[in-house]
C-alpha positions in Angstrom: 80.8 103.5 87.3 84.2 105.0 86.9 86.9 103.3 84.8 89.8 102.7 87.1 92.1 101.7 84.3 92.4 105.4 83.3 95.8 107.0 84.0 95.9 108.7 87.4 96.3 112.4 87.8 99.6 114.1 88.4 98.0 115.6 91.5 98.8 112.4 93.3 102.4 113.7 93.5 101.1 116.2 96.1 99.5 113.5 98.3 102.5 112.7 100.5 103.2 116.4 100.9 99.7 117.1 102.1 99.8 114.2 104.4 103.2 115.5 105.7 101.6 118.9 106.3 98.8 117.2 108.3 101.5 115.4 110.3 102.9 118.8 111.4 99.8 119.4 113.4 100.1 116.1 115.2 100.8 116.7 118.9 103.8 114.4 119.0 106.3 115.8 116.5 108.3 112.6 116.2 105.3 110.6 115.0 104.1 113.4 112.8 107.4 113.5 111.0 106.8 110.1 109.6 103.5 111.2 107.9 105.1 111.9 104.5 106.4 108.3 104.3 103.0 107.0 105.4 101.4 109.2 102.7 103.8 107.8 100.1 103.1 104.2 101.1 99.3 104.9 101.0 99.6 106.6 97.6 101.8 103.7 96.3 99.3 101.1 97.4 96.4 102.9 95.8 98.2 103.5 92.5 100.4 100.5 92.0 97.8 98.6 89.9 96.9 101.6 87.8 100.3 103.1 87.0 103.4 101.6 88.5 105.6 104.6 87.4 103.5 107.2 89.2 103.1 104.9 92.2 106.9 104.6 92.5 107.3 108.4 92.2 104.7 109.1 94.9 106.6 106.8 97.2 109.9 108.5 96.4 108.4 111.9 97.0 107.2 110.8 100.4 110.7 109.6 101.3 112.4 112.7 100.0 110.0 115.0 101.8 110.7 113.0 105.0 114.5 113.4 104.6 114.1 117.2 103.9 112.0 117.6 107.1 114.6 115.5 109.0 117.4 117.7 107.8 115.6 121.0 108.5 114.7 119.7 112.0 118.4 118.7 112.6 119.6 122.2 111.6 117.0 123.8 113.9 117.9 121.7 116.9 121.6 122.2 116.2 121.1 125.9 116.1 119.0 125.9 119.2 121.6 124.0 121.2 124.5 126.0 119.8 123.2 129.0 121.6 124.0 127.4 124.9 127.5 126.5 124.0 128.5 130.0 122.9 131.3 131.4 125.0 130.9 134.9 126.3 
């Protein structure tokens, strides 16, 4: 039986990012955009009893990754609609 009191791996920091990448393949982009936060919450719930510090960082990474995706999406949409407002 594995000892769960052992410190978790730093690979857990990538968990919300991988979940976010999986969310990009979700058919409805609005729902898929929340996957990094969902991954951060899942990672937090799994790690909170083993290492609170890593659990908090995993949650923060999920939130930050969500904000980055939101910002890039905003710039993309803004650029797309600015094409139609250009004067000729």
